[in-house]
C-alpha positions as CSV (number, residue, x, y, z in Angstrom):
1,M,18.4,-40.3,97.1
2,L,18.1,-40.1,92.9
3,T,21.1,-39.0,91.3
4,R,21.5,-37.4,87.8
5,N,22.5,-40.6,85.9
6,D,19.2,-42.6,87.9
7,V,17.1,-40.6,86.0
8,S,18.6,-39.9,82.5
9,P,17.4,-41.8,80.1
10,S,19.6,-44.9,78.5
11,P,20.7,-44.8,75.3
12,V,18.0,-46.7,73.6
13,Q,15.7,-45.1,75.6
14,A,16.9,-41.2,74.1
15,R,16.4,-43.2,70.9
16,A,13.0,-44.6,71.2
17,I,11.9,-40.6,72.2
18,L,13.3,-39.5,69.4
19,R,11.7,-41.5,66.8
20,A,8.5,-40.8,69.0
21,C,9.2,-37.3,68.7
22,T,10.1,-37.4,64.7
23,R,7.0,-39.1,64.7
24,A,4.7,-37.1,66.0
25,L,6.3,-34.1,64.4
26,V,5.8,-35.7,60.7
27,V,2.1,-36.4,61.7
28,F,1.2,-32.9,62.4
29,F,3.6,-31.5,59.5
30,V,1.3,-33.9,57.4
31,F,-1.9,-32.2,59.0
32,V,-1.2,-28.9,58.6
33,G,0.0,-29.2,55.4
34,S,-3.2,-31.3,54.3
35,L,-5.6,-28.3,55.8
36,Y,-3.0,-26.0,53.8
37,I,-3.1,-27.9,50.0
38,G,-6.3,-29.8,50.9
39,P,-8.7,-26.5,50.0
40,L,-6.7,-25.9,46.8
41,Y,-7.8,-29.2,45.1
42,V,-11.5,-29.1,44.2
43,L,-11.2,-30.1,40.3
44,G,-10.8,-34.0,39.3
45,D,-12.0,-36.9,41.4
46,Q,-12.5,-34.0,44.4
47,V,-15.9,-32.6,42.7
48,H,-17.7,-35.8,43.7
49,Y,-16.0,-36.8,46.4
50,R,-16.7,-33.0,48.3
51,S,-20.3,-33.7,46.4
52,V,-20.7,-37.0,47.9
53,Y,-19.9,-35.6,51.3
54,E,-21.8,-32.8,51.3
55,N,-25.1,-34.9,50.5
56,L,-24.4,-37.7,53.2
57,A,-24.7,-35.0,56.1
58,E,-28.3,-35.0,55.3
59,L,-29.1,-38.5,54.7
60,S,-30.1,-42.1,56.8
61,L,-27.8,-44.5,56.5
62,V,-29.1,-46.3,53.9
63,D,-30.3,-44.0,51.7
64,G,-26.3,-42.4,52.4
65,Y,-25.4,-45.9,51.1
66,I,-27.8,-46.4,48.0
67,Y,-26.5,-42.2,46.9
68,Y,-22.6,-43.3,48.0
69,N,-23.2,-46.1,45.5
70,S,-24.7,-44.3,42.9
71,A,-22.6,-41.2,42.7
72,L,-19.3,-42.5,43.3
73,D,-20.4,-46.6,41.3
74,S,-18.4,-48.1,45.0
75,L,-19.7,-50.9,46.9
76,E,-16.8,-50.2,49.6
77,F,-18.6,-49.8,52.8
78,V,-16.2,-48.6,55.0
79,H,-15.2,-45.5,53.6
80,F,-18.8,-44.5,52.9
81,F,-19.4,-45.4,56.8
82,L,-16.9,-42.9,57.6
83,S,-17.8,-40.4,55.6
84,W,-21.2,-40.5,56.3
85,L,-20.3,-40.5,60.3
86,A,-17.7,-37.6,60.0
87,S,-20.4,-35.6,57.4
88,R,-22.5,-34.7,60.3
89,F,-19.2,-33.3,61.8
90,L,-16.4,-32.1,60.7
91,D,-15.4,-30.4,56.9
92,K,-14.6,-32.5,54.4
93,D,-10.9,-31.2,54.3
94,L,-10.7,-31.6,58.1
95,F,-12.1,-34.7,57.8
96,V,-9.5,-35.8,55.6
97,A,-6.3,-33.9,57.2
98,I,-7.1,-36.2,59.8
99,A,-7.0,-39.2,57.5
100,N,-3.7,-38.1,55.9
101,A,-2.6,-37.7,59.5
102,L,-3.6,-41.2,60.7
103,L,-2.0,-42.8,57.1
104,A,1.3,-41.1,58.4
105,W,1.3,-41.7,61.4
106,V,0.8,-46.0,60.1
107,A,2.9,-45.5,57.0
108,F,6.2,-43.7,59.6
109,G,5.2,-47.2,62.1
110,V,5.7,-49.6,59.2
111,F,9.1,-48.4,57.7
112,Q,10.6,-48.2,61.2
113,K,9.5,-52.0,61.7
114,W,11.0,-52.6,58.0
115,K,14.2,-51.1,59.7
116,A,14.1,-47.8,58.2
117,S,16.0,-45.2,59.8
118,V,14.4,-42.0,60.9
119,F,16.0,-40.1,58.7
120,I,14.5,-42.2,55.6
121,A,11.2,-43.3,57.2
122,V,10.6,-39.1,57.1
123,L,11.8,-38.8,53.4
124,L,9.4,-41.4,52.6
125,V,6.0,-40.3,54.2
126,L,6.8,-36.4,53.1
127,T,7.9,-36.9,49.4
128,N,6.9,-40.3,48.2
129,Y,4.7,-39.3,45.3
130,Y,2.7,-42.5,46.4
131,L,2.0,-40.9,49.4
132,I,1.2,-37.6,48.1
133,A,-1.2,-39.1,45.9
134,M,-3.6,-40.7,48.7
135,Y,-3.5,-37.8,50.7
136,F,-5.1,-35.8,48.6
137,S,-6.3,-38.0,45.4
138,A,-7.0,-41.6,45.9
139,E,-9.3,-41.0,48.9
140,R,-10.3,-44.4,49.0
141,L,-7.0,-46.0,48.5
142,K,-6.3,-44.2,51.4
143,F,-8.4,-46.0,53.9
144,G,-7.7,-48.9,52.0
145,F,-3.7,-48.3,53.1
146,I,-4.3,-47.1,56.8
147,F,-6.0,-50.6,57.4
148,L,-2.8,-52.3,55.0
149,G,-0.4,-50.9,57.0
150,L,-1.6,-50.9,60.8
151,S,-2.3,-55.1,59.8
152,F,1.4,-55.4,59.4
153,L,1.9,-53.0,61.9
154,Y,0.2,-55.6,63.8
155,I,1.0,-58.7,62.3
156,E,2.6,-60.7,65.5
157,K,-1.0,-60.0,67.3
158,M,-3.0,-62.7,64.4
159,K,-6.6,-61.1,65.8
160,Y,-5.4,-57.5,65.3
161,F,-3.9,-58.6,61.7
162,Y,-6.6,-60.5,61.1
163,A,-9.1,-58.0,61.6
164,F,-7.3,-55.2,60.4
165,S,-6.6,-57.1,56.5
166,F,-10.4,-57.9,56.7
167,F,-11.2,-54.1,56.7
168,S,-8.2,-53.7,54.6
169,L,-10.4,-55.5,52.1
170,V,-13.1,-54.2,52.6
171,T,-12.2,-51.1,52.4
172,H,-10.8,-50.9,48.9
173,A,-10.7,-54.1,46.6
174,Q,-7.5,-53.2,45.2
175,T,-5.4,-54.8,48.9
176,L,-6.8,-57.8,47.9
177,I,-4.1,-58.0,45.3
178,V,-1.7,-57.4,47.9
179,Y,-3.1,-60.1,50.4
180,F,-3.6,-62.2,47.4
181,S,-0.2,-61.9,46.8
182,L,1.1,-62.9,50.3
183,F,-2.0,-65.3,49.6
184,F,0.2,-66.7,46.6
185,R,3.4,-67.4,48.5
186,V,2.1,-68.9,51.2
187,L,-0.3,-71.3,48.6
188,S,2.8,-71.9,47.0
189,S,5.0,-73.3,50.2
190,Q,1.5,-75.6,51.4
191,L,1.6,-77.1,48.1
192,V,5.2,-78.2,48.2
193,K,3.8,-79.8,51.7
194,V,0.7,-81.8,50.8
195,I,2.8,-83.0,47.7
196,S,5.1,-84.6,50.1
197,S,3.0,-85.5,53.5
198,G,-0.3,-85.0,52.4
199,K,-1.5,-82.4,55.1
200,I,-2.6,-78.8,55.2
201,S,-2.0,-76.4,57.9
202,K,-4.5,-74.6,59.6
203,I,-3.3,-71.3,58.9
204,F,-3.7,-72.1,55.4
205,L,-6.6,-72.7,55.8
206,I,-7.9,-69.4,58.0
207,I,-5.6,-67.3,55.7
208,M,-8.0,-68.9,52.9
209,V,-11.3,-67.6,54.8
210,L,-9.8,-64.5,55.3
211,L,-9.5,-63.6,51.6
212,L,-12.8,-65.9,49.9
213,V,-14.8,-64.2,52.5
214,P,-14.3,-60.3,51.8
215,V,-13.9,-61.4,48.1
216,A,-17.4,-63.1,48.3
217,L,-19.0,-59.6,49.7
218,M,-17.0,-57.5,46.8
219,S,-17.0,-59.7,44.1
220,G,-20.0,-57.4,42.5
221,Q,-17.1,-54.1,42.8
222,L,-14.3,-56.2,41.6
223,I,-16.1,-57.6,38.7
224,S,-16.8,-54.1,38.2
225,K,-13.4,-52.9,38.6
226,F,-12.3,-55.4,36.7
227,N,-13.9,-54.4,33.5
228,S,-14.0,-51.0,33.8
229,Y,-9.8,-51.7,33.3
230,Y,-9.8,-54.6,31.4
231,D,-8.5,-53.5,27.8
232,G,-6.6,-56.5,26.2
233,L,-3.4,-57.8,27.6
234,R,-0.9,-55.3,28.1
235,G,2.4,-54.9,26.4
236,V,6.0,-54.5,27.4
237,S,5.4,-50.8,28.1
238,E,2.8,-51.2,31.1
239,L,5.3,-54.3,32.5
240,A,8.4,-51.6,32.9
241,R,7.7,-50.4,35.9
242,V,6.7,-53.4,37.8
243,F,9.7,-55.0,36.5
244,V,12.0,-52.6,37.6
245,F,10.8,-53.2,41.3
246,L,11.1,-56.9,40.8
247,L,14.6,-56.5,39.6
248,L,15.6,-54.4,42.2
249,T,13.9,-56.3,44.7
250,L,15.7,-59.3,43.9
251,Y,18.4,-57.4,44.7
252,Y,18.4,-56.7,48.1
253,A,15.8,-59.9,49.3
254,R,17.6,-62.7,51.1
255,E,14.9,-65.0,50.5
256,K,14.8,-64.3,46.5
257,V,12.8,-67.3,45.5
258,E,9.8,-66.0,48.3
259,A,10.3,-62.1,46.6
260,L,9.6,-63.9,43.6
261,L,6.6,-65.2,44.2
262,I,4.3,-62.8,46.0
263,F,5.5,-60.5,42.3
264,I,3.9,-63.4,40.4
265,P,0.3,-62.0,41.2
266,L,1.4,-58.1,41.1
267,V,3.3,-59.1,37.0
268,F,0.0,-61.2,35.8
269,T,-2.2,-57.7,37.3
270,V,-0.2,-55.5,35.7
271,M,-0.5,-57.7,32.6
272,L,-4.8,-57.5,32.3
273,V,-5.6,-53.9,34.5
274,G,-2.3,-51.9,33.8
275,G,0.2,-50.4,35.7
276,D,-1.5,-47.7,37.9
277,R,-2.9,-49.6,40.0
278,V,-1.1,-51.7,40.8
279,N,2.7,-49.9,40.8
280,V,2.2,-48.9,44.3
281,L,2.1,-52.3,45.2
282,A,5.5,-53.4,44.0
283,Y,7.2,-50.3,45.1
284,F,5.9,-51.2,48.8
285,V,7.2,-54.1,48.2
286,F,10.2,-53.6,47.7
287,L,10.9,-51.3,50.5
288,Y,10.1,-54.6,52.9
289,Y,13.2,-56.0,51.1
290,A,15.2,-52.8,50.0
291,L,14.2,-51.2,54.4
292,P,16.6,-53.5,56.2
293,V,20.0,-53.0,53.7
294,N,21.4,-50.9,55.6
295,K,18.4,-49.1,57.5
296,G,16.8,-47.5,54.2
297,F,20.6,-45.9,53.2
298,N,21.0,-48.0,49.6
299,I,21.2,-46.9,46.1
300,G,18.4,-48.3,45.5
301,V,16.2,-47.1,48.2
302,L,17.8,-43.3,47.7
303,L,17.5,-43.3,44.0
304,T,13.8,-44.3,43.7
305,S,13.4,-41.8,46.7
306,I,14.5,-38.8,44.4
307,Y,13.0,-40.0,41.4
308,F,9.5,-39.6,43.2
309,T,10.2,-36.3,44.7
310,F,10.1,-34.9,42.1
311,G,7.4,-36.9,40.5
312,S,5.6,-34.8,44.1
313,F,6.7,-31.7,43.4
314,E,5.3,-31.6,40.0
315,Y,2.0,-33.4,41.7
316,V,1.5,-30.5,44.6
317,S,2.6,-27.3,41.9
318,N,-0.4,-28.6,39.9
319,I,-2.8,-28.5,42.8
320,F,-1.6,-25.2,43.5
321,E,-1.8,-24.0,39.5
322,Y,-4.8,-26.0,38.5
323,G,-6.8,-26.8,41.5
324,K,-5.6,-30.3,40.6
325,N,-3.5,-33.1,39.5
326,K,-3.2,-32.5,35.8
327,P,-4.4,-35.6,33.8
């Protein structure tokens, strides 16, 4: 006969249940919040996204893709296909709310994987400025980050990691910067090995193919993006935030050389195209190294979280007041 102790969850199981329930509540809150706030965001970039979404419902796959490319100046197929498919069944705001819930689920899992406490993970998912911006503004980047996060969640299962990485790269060109930064770290170590032994590992070759295939497929989009953002080398003011994240990362990172190698491509990218599109990536690199320190309860994570919470409040307030985020 079973006793009460036989069916009671162990402390480990109880913590796992608590994390799962908290994650579900956070995802539900993001979903409901998106349904409430999303319909208010009708100006800015959403003018184009809403118009395209409504028109895609009437077009075939090929005609829809041609129209999508023309209207949004984008060759990124995954966001187009998901929008084209969803437009036949779902209202635009419901489609976005579902995507936001998925992003929240993935982000929470990634922060937990990086050893953040449940409280810190909740704080980041619900209040971080960069995630809030992805919930409501950066629509294509949101889907890129979903696949990017999934690749990190399943990094131990290489076939899933490669698949999600590929989808991330063809969903949004900006995620290429993340993988190139990781590749740059691997490239540096491989160059040392090649010089010392004359051999190149299979993993190195696989990563190179993984990067080169999406780059070849999206070369036109990448050139267009670069031309639209390049305005000469940027000054110190553009580099300020990425250097703050670099210094914080070096403070918390155990492998400081590794962290520095990851940041080198980010710094050069900021110099070329500015920090608006790159600082978000530098921030998440910082989180990767800082969250394991005391489960995220450290001065770097807490201060940046407070800072970005104020930014998120202003961002959402602008949506309520103006129907969009102020320039």
